[in-house]
C-alpha positions as semicolon CSV with decimal commas, in nm:
position;residue;x (nm);y (nm);z (nm)
1;X;-18,269;15,341;-0,944
2;X;-18,390;15,682;-0,827
3;X;-18,269;15,858;-0,525
4;X;-18,500;15,979;-0,263
5;X;-18,511;16,335;-0,387
6;X;-18,588;16,221;-0,732
7;X;-18,859;16,026;-0,913
8;X;-18,784;15,761;-1,165
9;X;-18,512;15,832;-1,412
10;X;-18,559;15,771;-1,788
11;X;-18,357;15,472;-1,906
12;X;-18,328;15,631;-2,247
13;X;-18,231;16,003;-2,190
14;X;-18,136;15,980;-1,824
15;X;-18,368;16,265;-1,710
16;X;-18,640;16,253;-1,448
17;X;-18,985;16,150;-1,555
18;X;-19,120;16,416;-1,338
19;X;-19,497;16,374;-1,415
20;X;-19,709;16,068;-1,426
21;X;-19,861;16,172;-1,762
22;X;-19,511;16,162;-1,897
23;X;-19,457;15,803;-1,785
24;X;-19,444;15,503;-2,028
25;X;-19,447;15,284;-1,717
26;X;-19,757;15,413;-1,566
27;X;-19,922;15,413;-1,909
28;X;-19,842;15,064;-1,944
29;X;-19,989;14,988;-1,598
30;X;-20,309;15,171;-1,660
31;X;-20,367;14,943;-1,973
32;X;-20,282;14,632;-1,798
33;X;-19,925;14,557;-1,936
34;X;-19,742;14,592;-1,607
35;X;-19,877;14,475;-1,276
36;X;-19,855;14,690;-0,944
37;X;-19,595;14,467;-0,804
38;X;-19,373;14,539;-1,128
39;X;-19,398;14,921;-1,091
40;X;-19,111;14,958;-0,850
41;X;-18,861;14,760;-1,016
42;X;-18,959;14,795;-1,396
43;X;-18,748;15,040;-1,627
44;X;-18,895;15,407;-1,672
45;X;-18,908;15,608;-2,002
46;X;-19,071;15,922;-2,103
47;X;-19,351;15,858;-2,326
48;X;-19,166;16,055;-2,603
49;X;-18,837;15,839;-2,552
50;X;-19,082;15,529;-2,619
51;X;-19,216;15,585;-2,944
52;X;-19,318;15,221;-3,008
53;X;-19,587;15,282;-2,752
54;X;-19,655;15,651;-2,765
55;X;-19,722;15,639;-3,157
56;X;-20,053;15,477;-3,056
57;X;-20,185;15,792;-2,859
58;X;-20,423;15,981;-3,082
59;X;-20,553;16,267;-2,913
60;X;-20,541;16,664;-2,988
61;X;-20,379;16,704;-2,654
62;X;-20,079;16,475;-2,748
63;X;-19,830;16,569;-3,000
64;X;-19,798;16,281;-3,241
65;X;-19,477;16,045;-3,226
66;X;-19,347;15,866;-3,507
67;X;-19,177;15,525;-3,476
68;X;-18,943;15,464;-3,750
69;X;-18,825;15,095;-3,821
70;X;-19,004;14,767;-3,803
71;X;-19,263;14,864;-3,533
72;X;-19,370;15,176;-3,712
73;X;-19,765;15,169;-3,682
74;X;-19,774;15,263;-4,066
75;X;-19,649;14,936;-4,149
76;X;-19,861;14,707;-3,919
77;X;-20,199;14,565;-3,963
78;X;-20,480;14,841;-3,985
79;X;-20,699;14,654;-3,755
80;X;-20,431;14,594;-3,498
81;X;-20,325;14,963;-3,530
82;X;-20,692;15,071;-3,464
83;X;-20,733;14,848;-3,169
84;X;-20,395;14,956;-3,021
85;X;-20,478;15,317;-3,078
86;X;-20,809;15,283;-2,893
87;X;-20,637;15,120;-2,587
88;X;-20,341;15,328;-2,562
89;X;-20,528;15,650;-2,615
90;X;-20,789;15,554;-2,343
91;X;-20,507;15,469;-2,113
92;X;-20,335;15,794;-2,159
93;X;-20,666;15,980;-2,098
94;X;-20,726;15,780;-1,788
95;X;-20,352;15,857;-1,672
96;X;-20,420;16,228;-1,729
97;X;-20,773;16,181;-1,524
98;X;-20,620;16,027;-1,236
99;X;-20,300;16,251;-1,204
100;X;-20,318;16,442;-0,887
101;X;-20,658;16,312;-0,766
102;X;-20,526;16,135;-0,470
103;X;-20,669;15,780;-0,585
104;X;-20,480;15,492;-0,492
105;X;-20,239;15,319;-0,735
106;X;-20,491;15,014;-0,740
107;X;-20,770;15,251;-0,885
108;X;-20,568;15,363;-1,177
109;X;-20,608;15,085;-1,440
110;X;-20,883;15,069;-1,708
111;X;-21,162;14,835;-1,614
112;X;-21,101;14,477;-1,737
113;X;-21,398;14,503;-1,984
114;X;-21,279;14,855;-2,086
115;X;-20,935;14,741;-2,141
116;X;-21,018;14,488;-2,405
117;X;-21,260;14,707;-2,620
């Protein structure tokens, strides 16, 4: 649990997840994998500390991450990988878009129709 002076701590490296654009938890919220009610109690990780998710971010502004082992996208079904890359990349871009805008948390997620395309 984070103290009042700190943000969420990464359960992998123990360091503070200082920026929302570094947050695996908020990315999962934006793409619909975590509910708003789960945000305060779910474990937090830096995107770089969560390669199973961050390997699917494909954007020139995001340094690629490789996930070794059974969840390596290079070993998964190409159609699944393409769909997952579209969703996670769009979610990461949305997270960058909403950071510091003053929008309410409820406005962060991708629209339902967008999340499924």
